[in-house]
C-alpha positions in Angstrom: -2.0 -72.4 28.5 0.7 -70.8 26.7 4.3 -71.3 26.4 5.5 -68.3 28.6 9.1 -69.3 28.7 10.7 -70.0 25.1 14.3 -70.7 24.9 16.6 -71.3 21.9 20.0 -72.4 21.8 22.8 -70.8 19.3 25.6 -73.7 19.3 28.5 -72.5 17.1 28.8 -69.3 17.6 27.2 -68.4 13.8 23.5 -66.4 13.6 23.6 -68.6 10.1 21.5 -71.3 11.0 19.6 -69.7 14.1 15.4 -69.5 14.3 15.9 -66.1 16.3 13.1 -65.2 13.9 11.0 -68.3 14.2 11.5 -68.1 18.0 10.8 -64.5 18.1 7.6 -64.9 16.5 6.1 -67.3 18.6 7.3 -65.9 21.8 5.5 -62.3 20.7 2.0 -65.0 19.5 2.3 -66.3 23.0 2.9 -63.3 25.0 5.9 -65.0 26.6 9.5 -64.3 27.1 12.2 -65.8 24.7 15.8 -66.7 26.3 18.6 -66.4 24.0 22.0 -69.2 25.0 24.7 -68.0 23.2 27.5 -71.4 23.3 30.7 -71.4 22.1 31.7 -74.8 21.4 35.5 -75.9 22.3 35.7 -79.4 20.8 38.7 -80.6 22.1 38.3 -83.6 24.9 39.1 -82.6 28.6 42.0 -84.5 30.0 43.1 -85.6 27.0 46.1 -83.9 24.9 46.0 -84.7 21.3 49.2 -86.1 19.5 51.2 -83.0 18.3 50.0 -80.5 20.4 50.5 -79.2 23.6 48.9 -76.9 26.2 49.5 -73.9 24.8 47.3 -75.1 21.6 44.5 -76.7 24.2 44.9 -73.2 25.8 44.0 -71.4 22.3 41.5 -73.7 21.6 39.2 -72.8 24.7 40.3 -69.1 24.1 38.5 -69.4 20.5 35.5 -70.7 21.8 35.2 -68.5 24.8 35.3 -65.3 21.8 32.6 -67.2 19.7 30.6 -67.1 22.7 31.3 -63.7 23.2 30.8 -62.6 19.7 27.5 -64.2 19.3 26.1 -62.8 21.9 27.1 -59.4 20.3 25.2 -60.4 16.9 21.8 -61.6 19.1 21.9 -58.1 20.9 22.3 -56.6 17.4 20.0 -59.1 15.1 17.4 -58.3 18.5 17.2 -54.8 18.4 13.9 -53.4 17.8 12.4 -57.0 18.6 8.4 -56.7 19.6 8.8 -59.6 22.1 10.5 -59.7 25.8 13.9 -61.1 25.6 17.0 -61.8 27.2 20.6 -63.8 25.9 23.0 -65.4 28.0 26.6 -66.6 26.5 28.1 -69.9 27.6 31.0 -72.0 27.0 30.8 -75.9 26.6 32.3 -78.8 25.0 30.1 -81.5 23.4 30.4 -84.0 26.2 29.0 -81.0 28.2 26.1 -79.7 26.5 23.9 -82.2 28.0 24.1 -80.9 31.2 24.2 -77.3 30.5 21.4 -76.8 28.0 19.5 -79.4 30.4 19.9 -77.6 33.2 18.5 -74.8 31.4 16.1 -75.9 29.2 14.1 -77.6 32.4 12.7 -74.1 33.5 11.3 -73.4 30.1 8.3 -74.3 28.3 9.4 -75.0 25.2 12.6 -74.9 23.0 12.6 -74.0 19.4 15.9 -74.6 17.7 17.0 -75.2 14.2 17.2 -78.8 12.2 20.0 -80.7 13.9 21.1 -82.6 10.5 21.8 -81.3 7.1 24.6 -79.0 5.4 27.4 -77.7 7.9 25.4 -79.0 11.0 27.5 -81.3 13.5 27.7 -83.0 16.9 26.5 -80.0 18.7 23.6 -79.4 17.4 22.3 -82.9 17.7 23.6 -82.6 21.5 22.0 -79.6 22.0 18.4 -81.3 21.0 19.0 -83.8 22.6 19.8 -82.2 25.6 16.5 -80.3 25.8 14.6 -83.7 25.3 15.9 -85.6 27.6 17.9 -83.6 30.1 15.4 -80.8 30.4 12.7 -83.1 29.4 11.1 -80.8 27.6 9.2 -80.3 24.2 11.1 -79.1 21.4 10.0 -77.6 18.3 12.5 -77.7 15.1 12.5 -75.2 12.6 13.6 -76.3 9.2 15.2 -73.2 7.5 13.0 -69.7 6.7 9.8 -71.7 8.4 7.8 -70.4 11.2 4.3 -71.2 12.9 2.3 -69.2 15.3 -1.0 -70.5 14.8 -1.0 -73.1 12.6 -4.2 -73.6 10.1 -3.5 -77.4 9.6 -1.7 -79.8 12.0 -0.7 -83.6 11.4 -0.3 -85.8 14.6 1.7 -89.2 14.0 -0.2 -91.6 16.3 1.3 -94.7 17.0 0.0 -95.5 20.7 3.2 -94.7 22.6 3.9 -92.6 25.6 6.5 -90.3 23.6 3.7 -90.0 21.2 1.1 -88.7 23.9 3.4 -86.4 25.8 3.8 -84.4 22.8 -0.2 -84.1 21.9 -0.6 -82.5 25.4 2.4 -80.6 25.0 1.1 -79.1 21.7 -2.1 -78.2 22.9 -2.0 -74.4 22.7 -1.5 -75.0 19.1 -3.9 -77.6 18.3 -6.8 -75.6 20.1 -5.7 -72.5 17.5 -5.7 -74.9 14.6 -8.2 -74.9 12.4 -8.2 -78.7 12.1 -6.0 -81.3 13.3 -6.1 -84.7 11.4 -4.5 -87.7 13.2 -2.3 -90.0 11.0 -2.5 -93.6 11.9 0.2 -96.1 9.8 -0.6 -99.4 9.9 -2.8 -99.7 12.6 -1.7 -103.0 14.9 -4.8 -105.7 14.3 -4.4 -106.6 18.3 -4.3 -103.1 19.5 -5.9 -101.4 22.1 -8.4 -99.1 19.8 -8.0 -101.6 17.2 -11.8 -101.3 16.6 -11.9 -97.3 16.1 -7.9 -96.5 15.4 -7.4 -93.1 17.3 -10.6 -93.0 18.7 -10.2 -92.4 22.2 -7.4 -89.3 20.8 -9.8 -88.0 19.2 -12.4 -87.4 21.9 -9.6 -86.4 24.3 -8.8 -83.7 21.6 -12.3 -82.7 21.1 -12.9 -82.1 24.4 -10.2 -79.4 24.6 -11.9 -77.5 21.4 -9.8 -79.0 19.2 -10.7 -79.9 16.1 -10.0 -83.1 15.0 -10.3 -86.0 11.7 -8.6 -88.8 12.0 -6.7 -90.7 8.5 -5.8 -94.4 8.6 -3.2 -94.8 5.8 -0.6 -98.1 4.7 2.6 -97.7 5.0 3.9 -97.9 1.4 7.1 -96.4 1.8 10.2 -98.2 3.0 10.8 -95.5 5.5 7.9 -93.8 8.0 9.6 -90.5 7.8 8.8 -90.6 4.0 5.2 -91.7 5.0 4.5 -88.6 7.3 6.3 -86.4 4.7 4.2 -87.3 2.1 1.1 -87.3 4.1 1.8 -84.0 5.3 2.6 -82.6 1.6 -1.0 -83.9 0.7 -2.9 -82.5 4.2 -1.2 -79.4 3.3 0.1 -79.1 6.8 2.3 -76.2 8.3 2.8 -78.3 11.5 3.7 -82.2 12.7 3.5 -83.2 16.3 5.4 -86.7 17.1 7.3 -88.4 19.9 10.6 -88.3 19.8 13.0 -91.6 20.0 10.6 -94.6 20.3 14.1 -96.5 20.2 16.7 -95.8 22.1 19.4 -93.1 20.9 21.8 -95.3 20.1 19.7 -97.3 18.0 18.4 -94.2 16.5 21.8 -92.9 15.1 23.0 -96.7 13.7 20.1 -98.1 12.3 18.3 -94.9 12.0 14.9 -94.4 13.1 11.5 -92.2 12.1 12.3 -89.5 14.6 16.1 -88.9 12.8 14.9 -89.7 9.4 12.2 -87.0 9.6 14.5 -84.6 11.2 16.6 -84.9 8.3 13.7 -85.1 6.2 11.1 -82.2 7.3 10.2 -79.5 5.0 7.6 -78.2 7.9 8.2 -77.8 11.3 8.3 -80.1 13.5 6.9 -80.2 17.5 8.7 -83.1 19.2 8.2 -84.5 23.0 9.6 -87.5 24.7 
């Protein structure tokens, strides 16, 4: 199995935080096709006029978003000149509230979506909406790349394992990368005393992966820090890992946004690529 259709989305009209290099490198390594979606974001609210504005201002906002999409597409075509992978680019116009449908409908026909970190400097609601659209509306795995990082054939992979369906989906979706890795480390943080594999934490997952030719080891560690994301980040550093595989949004997205959670915390703190599925 390989990722033959890889999608990346540029939201907001700027290539500054795009991951074209990382997406292109992975596409080339997988001998696939890279689809690039250039989005112009209209930040106005449909059916509502802000106090002091009028229809002309609303139209100007729409035209600005349309121009952003067109400029972004042109910038992509220039940046991808001479790229040694198959690629295509399309521009589209969306409001933040319609990203879910637009990106989701496109992402559902991709094998993998490659995106930048949705949180951090100059990031906003549009970037968060794109990643959630891919995961939930598109039902496709997402590879999140920190600035300047990429992954084509990982040397050491850490799999965050908690027995959840989301984590297992992520492992299955990441198999092409796990099979290429020199070693995959399954990490289990504070395994439950009464879990189904309490006598052999991670044993069944290790067996499944081994039958796919994945070289596996297991680490059972204590949650010695307040946030699970911090424990995972430190473990990845200790392992010198170049990829983390984990399930996404074990809690509702609303709860993650308000109270925080491992997914959001990890996406904020990650210094290495993160492969997620839901």
